[in-house]
C-alpha positions, 0 to 999 in steps of 0.5 A: 968980608969971610964974616959976612958971608958966614953970617949970609949962609946961617941966615939962609939957613935959617929962614930955609929950616923956619920955612919948612917948619911953617908948612910942617905946621900947616899941615895936617898929620896923618895921625891927628884925629877929628875932634869927637864932635865930628867923628863917625859914630862908633857903635857896636854891638852892646851900644857903646862902641867899646867892642870898636875902640880901644882902650887907649882911645877910650882913656884918652877920651875918658881924659879929655871929659875928665873921668875920674879913676879912668887909670885903674878902670878896664876898657868896659869900665871906661866905655861905661863912664866914658858914655855916662860923661858925655851924657852928662851924668854924676 
């Protein structure tokens, strides 16, 4: 009888944990960003938006676009390479 109550307790805890995990996975996090297609335009004075976007954001976008040599690029170089890749340039 004691073993059965222990199993029921563990089963209840697992079911509760699973319900919490499912709920967390359903809700978008505050830190998640919208996909680039739906993101608002960030055009700065230079026309490429580099003034408004951090180097880390540019690097992530360069990763998505598979820009070669991105790890050694400056922020301005990343901005230019991302803009070129978005236009479909070589």
